[in-house]
N, CA, C and O of each residue as an XYZ file, in Angstrom:
572
protein
N      -2.569     -3.243     -7.581
C      -1.773     -2.522     -8.549
C      -0.309     -2.632     -8.162
O       0.031     -2.672     -6.980
N       0.526     -2.680     -9.137
C       1.968     -2.755     -8.897
C       2.514     -1.362     -8.608
O       2.416     -0.459     -9.439
N       3.079     -1.203     -7.441
C       3.672      0.079     -7.063
C       5.177      0.112     -7.312
O       5.825      1.144     -7.133
N       5.713     -1.011     -7.718
C       7.123     -1.061     -8.109
C       7.231     -2.016     -9.293
O       6.292     -2.740     -9.623
N       8.380     -1.995     -9.909
C       8.605     -2.824    -11.088
C       9.786     -3.765    -10.825
O      10.537     -3.597     -9.865
N       9.921     -4.732    -11.684
C      11.029     -5.679    -11.601
C      12.365     -4.941    -11.531
O      13.240     -5.305    -10.744
N      12.519     -3.906    -12.354
C      13.776     -3.169    -12.387
C      14.077     -2.491    -11.049
O      15.240     -2.335    -10.678
N      13.039     -2.092    -10.332
C      13.246     -1.503     -9.001
C      13.887     -2.517     -8.060
O      14.750     -2.170     -7.254
N      13.458     -3.769     -8.169
C      14.045     -4.820     -7.336
C      15.493     -5.066     -7.747
O      16.366     -5.226     -6.895
N      15.746     -5.095     -9.052
C      17.114     -5.276     -9.552
C      17.998     -4.124     -9.082
O      19.134     -4.339     -8.661
N      17.478     -2.916     -9.156
C      18.252     -1.754     -8.711
C      18.614     -1.853     -7.235
O      19.669     -1.371     -6.824
N      17.764     -2.465     -6.446
C      18.008     -2.568     -5.004
C      18.959     -3.707     -4.663
O      19.859     -3.527     -3.842
N      18.778     -4.891     -5.282
C      19.573     -6.053     -4.848
C      20.435     -6.664     -5.945
O      21.273     -7.521     -5.665
N      20.245     -6.241     -7.173
C      21.041     -6.789     -8.263
C      20.378     -7.987     -8.920
O      19.584     -8.697     -8.303
N      20.717     -8.192    -10.165
C      20.139     -9.278    -10.962
C      20.512    -10.644    -10.401
O      19.677    -11.549    -10.372
N      21.749    -10.804     -9.958
C      22.205    -12.113     -9.471
C      21.435    -12.558     -8.233
O      21.012    -13.711     -8.141
N      21.255    -11.653     -7.291
C      20.517    -12.025     -6.084
C      19.045    -12.269     -6.403
O      18.437    -13.180     -5.841
N      18.471    -11.473     -7.289
C      17.077    -11.704     -7.673
C      16.931    -13.076     -8.322
O      15.957    -13.782     -8.062
N      17.874    -13.454     -9.151
C      17.857    -14.788     -9.765
C      17.959    -15.857     -8.685
O      17.236    -16.853     -8.717
N      18.851    -15.648     -7.737
C      19.031    -16.619     -6.660
C      17.757    -16.794     -5.837
O      17.447    -17.904     -5.403
N      17.032    -15.722     -5.623
C      15.814    -15.777     -4.819
C      14.645    -16.442     -5.538
O      13.755    -16.999     -4.895
N      14.642    -16.386     -6.863
C      13.469    -16.851     -7.598
C      13.688    -18.120     -8.408
O      12.714    -18.757     -8.808
N      14.919    -18.503     -8.661
C      15.217    -19.632     -9.554
C      15.316    -20.931     -8.760
O      16.411    -21.449     -8.542
N      14.170    -21.454     -8.329
C      14.167    -22.708     -7.565
C      14.405    -23.926     -8.460
O      14.756    -25.001     -7.973
N      14.216    -23.756     -9.749
C      14.402    -24.853    -10.698
C      15.835    -24.931    -11.222
O      16.166    -25.830    -11.994
N      16.682    -23.995    -10.806
C      18.069    -23.908    -11.277
C      18.164    -23.798    -12.792
O      18.991    -24.452    -13.425
N      17.307    -22.964    -13.360
C      17.308    -22.732    -14.804
C      18.303    -21.649    -15.199
O      18.569    -21.440    -16.383
N      18.847    -20.964    -14.203
C      19.805    -19.895    -14.488
C      19.153    -18.582    -14.886
O      19.818    -17.686    -15.406
N      17.835    -18.464    -14.639
C      17.093    -17.260    -15.011
C      16.247    -16.774    -13.841
O      15.870    -17.545    -12.958
N      15.962    -15.488    -13.859
C      15.016    -14.946    -12.891
C      13.638    -15.496    -13.243
O      13.226    -15.449    -14.402
N      12.933    -16.013    -12.256
C      11.572    -16.497    -12.481
C      10.650    -15.276    -12.429
O      10.332    -14.756    -11.359
N      10.236    -14.840    -13.610
C       9.444    -13.613    -13.730
C       8.082    -13.739    -13.052
O       7.544    -12.756    -12.542
N       7.533    -14.940    -13.050
C       6.235    -15.147    -12.410
C       6.336    -14.934    -10.903
O       5.446    -14.331    -10.303
N       7.396    -15.414    -10.296
C       7.574    -15.222     -8.851
C       7.812    -13.752     -8.521
O       7.315    -13.250     -7.513
N       8.561    -13.075     -9.356
C       8.803    -11.641     -9.149
C       7.480    -10.885     -9.257
O       7.165    -10.054     -8.404
N       6.713    -11.169    -10.297
C       5.426    -10.494    -10.492
C       4.481    -10.761     -9.326
O       3.766     -9.859     -8.889
N       4.471    -11.994     -8.820
C       3.603    -12.329     -7.694
C       4.001    -11.562     -6.440
O       3.135    -11.063     -5.723
N       5.283    -11.462     -6.170
C       5.757    -10.711     -5.000
C       5.391     -9.234     -5.118
O       4.992     -8.608     -4.136
N       5.526     -8.681     -6.318
C       5.171     -7.275     -6.540
C       3.670     -7.072     -6.370
O       3.245     -6.106     -5.736
N       2.867     -7.968     -6.928
C       1.410     -7.871     -6.781
C       0.985     -8.017     -5.326
O       0.112     -7.288     -4.855
N       1.597     -8.953     -4.615
C       1.273     -9.145     -3.196
C       1.623     -7.901     -2.381
O       0.887     -7.520     -1.470
N       2.738     -7.280     -2.711
C       3.141     -6.055     -2.007
C       2.103     -4.961     -2.246
O       1.711     -4.264     -1.311
N       1.661     -4.809     -3.485
C       0.645     -3.803     -3.795
C      -0.659     -4.064     -3.068
O      -1.291     -3.136     -2.562
N      -1.065     -5.327     -3.013
C      -2.297     -5.681     -2.308
C      -2.185     -5.383     -0.812
O      -3.135     -4.900     -0.196
N      -1.031     -5.671     -0.241
C      -0.845     -5.391      1.187
C      -0.894     -3.889      1.457
O      -1.510     -3.447      2.427
N      -0.250     -3.117      0.607
C      -0.287     -1.655      0.756
C      -1.712     -1.151      0.630
O      -2.161     -0.346      1.446
N      -2.428     -1.615     -0.386
C      -3.813     -1.178     -0.584
C      -4.704     -1.540      0.597
O      -5.617     -0.789      0.940
N      -4.444     -2.688      1.220
C      -5.298     -3.108      2.336
C      -5.214     -2.131      3.502
O      -6.204     -1.917      4.201
N      -4.061     -1.544      3.717
C      -3.916     -0.541      4.777
C      -4.369      0.833      4.307
O      -5.128      1.511      4.999
N      -3.908      1.243      3.139
C      -4.167      2.597      2.652
C      -5.629      2.835      2.308
O      -6.097      3.973      2.352
N      -6.349      1.789      1.969
C      -7.745      1.960      1.551
C      -8.645      2.455      2.678
O      -9.758      2.915      2.422
N      -8.181      2.368      3.910
C      -8.986      2.886      5.014
C      -9.026      4.404      5.017
O      -9.907      5.004      5.632
N      -8.056      5.040      4.317
C      -7.988      6.497      4.314
C      -7.916      7.114      2.923
O      -8.182      8.305      2.767
N      -7.563      6.333      1.921
C      -7.346      6.875      0.590
C      -8.014      6.017     -0.471
O      -8.300      4.838     -0.259
N      -8.253      6.632     -1.606
C      -8.731      5.884     -2.761
C      -7.526      5.157     -3.353
O      -6.518      5.781     -3.685
N      -7.634      3.861     -3.481
C      -6.558      3.053     -4.043
C      -7.072      2.340     -5.279
O      -8.279      2.122     -5.386
N      -6.235      1.976     -6.194
C      -4.788      2.109     -6.173
C      -4.354      3.544     -6.465
O      -5.066      4.307     -7.118
N      -3.170      3.889     -5.967
C      -2.600      5.198     -6.224
C      -2.109      5.252     -7.666
O      -1.458      4.324     -8.148
N      -2.421      6.326     -8.332
C      -1.928      6.486     -9.699
C      -1.723      7.962     -9.981
O      -2.692      8.684    -10.213
N      -0.498      8.417     -9.967
C       0.736      7.655     -9.799
C       1.002      7.383     -8.319
O       0.463      8.052     -7.437
N       1.826      6.409     -8.080
C       2.165      6.048     -6.708
C       3.163      7.047     -6.143
O       4.154      7.366     -6.799
N       2.917      7.548     -4.933
C       3.909      8.414     -4.289
C       5.220      7.649     -4.073
O       5.218      6.425     -3.943
N       6.317      8.369     -4.038
C       7.640      7.751     -3.909
C       7.743      6.857     -2.676
O       8.350      5.788     -2.738
N       7.157      7.282     -1.561
C       7.255      6.485     -0.339
C       6.504      5.169     -0.488
O       6.914      4.156      0.078
N       5.419      5.171     -1.237
C       4.665      3.934     -1.476
C       5.508      2.989     -2.326
O       5.539      1.785     -2.071
N       6.179      3.519     -3.315
C       7.059      2.696     -4.155
C       8.170      2.068     -3.315
O       8.458      0.879     -3.451
N       8.783      2.856     -2.458
C       9.852      2.348     -1.592
C       9.352      1.225     -0.700
O      10.018      0.200     -0.557
N       8.184      1.412     -0.099
C       7.624      0.379      0.781
C       7.233     -0.860     -0.013
O       7.361     -1.978      0.485
N       6.759     -0.674     -1.241
C       6.411     -1.821     -2.085
C       7.657     -2.648     -2.404
O       7.595     -3.878     -2.409
N       8.762     -2.003     -2.665
C      10.018     -2.712     -2.918
C      10.419     -3.512     -1.686
O      10.780     -4.684     -1.793
N      10.356     -2.880     -0.515
C      10.714     -3.575      0.729
C       9.843     -4.806      0.953
O      10.346     -5.869      1.315
N       8.553     -4.664      0.741
C       7.625     -5.773      0.977
C       7.843     -6.882     -0.045
O       7.876     -8.058      0.318
N       7.992     -6.525     -1.306
C       8.194     -7.529     -2.355
C       9.481     -8.311     -2.115
O       9.499     -9.535     -2.246
N      10.551     -7.613     -1.767
C      11.818     -8.307     -1.515
C      11.715     -9.214     -0.296
O      12.240    -10.327     -0.309
N      11.056     -8.759      0.740
C      10.869     -9.604      1.916
C      10.130    -10.880      1.546
O      10.499    -11.968      1.988
N       9.092    -10.747      0.741
C       8.323    -11.927      0.325
C       9.196    -12.895     -0.471
O       9.067    -14.110     -0.322
N      10.076    -12.370     -1.309
C      10.982    -13.237     -2.076
C      11.991    -13.925     -1.156
O      12.273    -15.112     -1.314
N      12.532    -13.175     -0.197
C      13.461    -13.784      0.763
C      12.746    -14.847      1.590
O      13.306    -15.911      1.855
N      11.524    -14.567      1.993
C      10.745    -15.515      2.795
C      10.474    -16.791      2.005
O      10.617    -17.891      2.538
N      10.086    -16.654      0.751
C       9.794    -17.823     -0.080
C      11.056    -18.628     -0.391
O      10.999    -19.842     -0.586
N      12.179    -17.945     -0.435
C      13.447    -18.609     -0.744
C      13.960    -19.411      0.444
O      14.662    -20.407      0.271
N      13.615    -18.985      1.623
C      14.098    -19.625      2.841
C      14.788    -18.602      3.710
O      16.015    -18.493      3.706
N      14.010    -17.867      4.442
C      14.486    -16.783      5.299
C      15.339    -17.332      6.431
O      14.948    -18.279      7.113
N      16.500    -16.732      6.624
C      17.398    -17.120      7.705
C      17.567    -15.928      8.647
O      18.304    -14.992      8.336
N      16.884    -15.960      9.804
C      16.936    -14.811     10.708
C      18.313    -14.553     11.308
O      18.556    -13.472     11.844
N      19.208    -15.518     11.228
C      20.544    -15.344     11.791
C      21.560    -14.879     10.746
O      22.763    -14.883     11.007
N      21.087    -14.484      9.580
C      21.986    -14.025      8.523
C      21.654    -12.581      8.161
O      20.898    -11.905      8.859
N      22.226    -12.135      7.071
C      21.936    -10.788      6.578
C      20.484    -10.659      6.139
O      19.995     -9.546      5.943
N      19.786    -11.789      5.982
C      18.366    -11.762      5.627
C      17.546    -10.996      6.659
O      16.468    -10.488      6.348
N      18.049    -10.915      7.869
C      17.310    -10.234      8.937
C      17.046     -8.776      8.589
O      16.061     -8.204      9.058
N      17.899     -8.164      7.780
C      17.675     -6.770      7.403
C      16.421     -6.633      6.546
O      15.749     -5.602      6.598
N      16.097     -7.660      5.756
C      14.887     -7.604      4.944
C      13.652     -7.766      5.816
O      12.618     -7.151      5.554
N      13.754     -8.579      6.836
C      12.636     -8.713      7.774
C      12.412     -7.408      8.518
O      11.274     -7.005      8.758
N      13.500     -6.755      8.879
C      13.405     -5.469      9.564
C      12.770     -4.416      8.653
O      11.926     -3.639      9.099
N      13.169     -4.388      7.386
C      12.591     -3.438      6.430
C      11.101     -3.711      6.256
O      10.308     -2.776      6.141
N      10.719     -4.981      6.237
C       9.308     -5.348      6.109
C       8.524     -4.887      7.340
O       7.440     -4.317      7.211
N       9.067     -5.131      8.519
C       8.389     -4.706      9.744
C       8.237     -3.195      9.786
O       7.203     -2.686     10.218
N       9.259     -2.474      9.339
C       9.172     -1.012      9.265
C       8.074     -0.582      8.293
O       7.320      0.350      8.572
N       7.988     -1.264      7.155
C       6.966     -0.935      6.160
C       5.568     -1.151      6.730
O       4.684     -0.315      6.546
N       5.369     -2.258      7.413
C       4.051     -2.551      7.990
C       3.725     -1.554      9.099
O       2.585     -1.103      9.206
N       4.698     -1.211      9.913
C       4.456     -0.220     10.970
C       4.058      1.121     10.347
O       3.152      1.793     10.841
N       4.727      1.503      9.276
C       4.392      2.748      8.586
C       2.984      2.665      7.990
O       2.213      3.620      8.084
N       2.649      1.528      7.380
C       1.313      1.362      6.796
C       0.232      1.437      7.869
O      -0.837      1.999      7.632
N       0.496      0.882      9.031
C      -0.463      0.980     10.130
C      -0.638      2.436     10.558
O      -1.747      2.863     10.879
N       0.456      3.192     10.563
C       0.384      4.622     10.885
C      -0.420      5.383      9.834
O      -1.188      6.287     10.165
N      -0.243      5.016      8.575
C      -1.026      5.630      7.499
C      -2.505      5.332      7.716
O      -3.346      6.225      7.606
N      -2.817      4.088      8.021
C      -4.209      3.688      8.218
C      -4.854      4.444      9.376
O      -6.042      4.763      9.328
N      -4.074      4.728     10.412
C      -4.599      5.461     11.566
C      -4.613      6.968     11.340
O      -5.237      7.705     12.102
N      -3.928      7.429     10.297
C      -3.874      8.858     10.028
C      -2.698      9.546     10.692
O      -2.617     10.774     10.679
N      -1.782      8.779     11.274
C      -0.623      9.358     11.944
C       0.544      9.617     11.002
O       1.457     10.371     11.342
N       0.528      9.006      9.826
C       1.599      9.205      8.837
C       0.962      9.646      7.534
O      -0.206      9.365      7.266
N       1.739     10.331      6.739
C       1.234     10.812      5.461
C       1.970     10.127      4.321
O       3.073      9.608      4.493
N       1.345     10.136      3.163
C       1.981      9.536      1.995
C       2.180     10.543      0.878
O       2.710     10.207     -0.181
N       1.761     11.765      1.109
C       1.924     12.789      0.089
C       0.756     12.889     -0.866
O       0.852     13.569     -1.888
N      -0.346     12.227     -0.557
C      -1.551     12.291     -1.373
C      -2.624     12.960     -0.538
O      -2.849     12.579      0.611
N      -3.283     13.946     -1.102
C      -4.270     14.680     -0.309
C      -5.699     14.233     -0.547
O      -6.612     14.768      0.083
N      -5.928     13.281     -1.424
C      -7.278     12.834     -1.712
C      -7.678     11.690     -0.794
O      -7.214     10.565     -0.978
N      -8.525     11.953      0.186
C      -8.957     10.866      1.065
C      -9.941      9.946      0.358
O     -10.543     10.307     -0.654
N     -10.086      8.780      0.902
C     -11.031      7.809      0.356
C     -12.450      8.285      0.618
O     -12.725      8.888      1.656
N     -13.348      8.019     -0.312
C     -14.746      8.349     -0.041
C     -15.252      7.504      1.112
O     -14.833      6.359      1.283
N     -16.124      8.050      1.877
C     -16.640      7.366      3.056
C     -17.938      6.638      2.753
O     -18.832      6.600      3.598
N     -18.058      6.067      1.581
C     -19.249      5.322      1.222
C     -20.318      6.236      0.659
O     -20.072      7.410      0.383
N     -21.482      5.692      0.497
C     -22.600      6.448     -0.054
C     -23.437      7.028      1.064
O     -24.649      6.820      1.112
N     -22.809      7.740      1.945
C     -23.524      8.324      3.071
C     -24.116      9.665      2.639
O     -23.499     10.421      1.889
N     -25.317      9.938      3.125
C     -25.964     11.189      2.813
C     -26.493     11.761      4.119
O     -27.054     11.040      4.944
N     -26.311     13.041      4.295
C     -26.851     13.692      5.480
C     -28.298     14.066      5.219
O     -28.635     14.585      4.155
N     -29.140     13.803      6.187
C     -30.550     14.153      6.083
C     -30.907     14.941      7.330
O     -30.606     14.525      8.449
N     -31.546     16.076      7.129
C     -31.948     16.909      8.260
C     -33.447     16.736      8.470
O     -34.238     16.875      7.537
N     -33.818     16.436      9.690
C     -35.225     16.249     10.032
C     -35.584     17.337     11.040
O     -34.899     17.517     12.046
N     -36.687     18.074     10.753
C     -37.114     19.165     11.630
C     -38.627     19.286     11.562
O     -39.243     18.830     10.599
N     -39.230     19.894     12.571
C     -40.677     20.101     12.506
C     -41.022     21.107     11.408
O     -40.152     21.798     10.877
N     -42.297     21.170     11.087
C     -42.752     22.103     10.053
C     -42.402     23.534     10.442
O     -42.336     23.869     11.624
N     -42.186     24.347      9.464
C     -41.779     25.736      9.685
C     -42.927     26.521     10.319
O     -44.056     26.483      9.828
N     -42.638     27.226     11.402
C     -43.670     27.995     12.093
C     -43.755     29.416     11.548
O     -44.851     29.970     11.462
N     -42.670     29.997     11.192
C     -42.670     31.381     10.739
C     -42.159     31.437      9.303
O     -41.110     30.882      8.975
N     -42.916     32.113      8.467
C     -42.477     32.391      7.109
C     -43.025     33.757      6.718
O     -43.558     34.460      7.577
N     -42.917     34.150      5.477
C     -43.341     35.488      5.066
C     -44.833     35.727      5.303
O     -45.254     36.821      5.680
N     -45.614     34.680      5.072
C     -47.058     34.902      5.227
C     -47.472     35.002      6.695
O     -48.343     35.809      7.018
N     -46.891     34.226      7.578
C     -47.278     34.282      9.002
C     -46.657     35.494      9.706
O     -47.125     35.888     10.774
N     -45.644     36.070      9.142
C     -44.981     37.229      9.750
C     -45.462     38.552      9.140
O     -44.971     39.623      9.495
N     -46.413     38.462      8.233
C     -46.899     39.667      7.569
C     -47.518     40.611      8.595
O     -48.347     40.210      9.412
N     -47.105     41.847      8.537
C     -47.626     42.836      9.454
C     -46.741     43.085     10.666
O     -47.022     43.997     11.444
N     -45.736     42.345     10.842
C     -44.856     42.551     11.994
C     -43.678     43.384     11.598
O     -42.817     43.670     12.430
């Protein structure tokens, strides 16, 4: 599920930079397919961690999940464009690493996302096994 939208990416980095990251054909336009793929990949990565503790996809997505989805999607776009660790691109790698560290904390239960509904733990059923009852109303009659 998409936890962020194209406009969220534009709001963070601007239309020009988004175009630069996605327009490998030099068409002068944002490649919407690449943007959608980065957003979908970010959602899948978030779900892979969060599903250990919560029912996913989140609907609606908590604000922190949206923020992390933006960070992950932008990192994926920078990576596909040609990540340069010696440039300002390093801040996107750092944001991605922070997002993954937070997701790992969520998966372990050390961080919260603001959702109180935990994931179901499968179709587990408790069964109690005990010997036959020794005392009941009929065997205790007269006492």
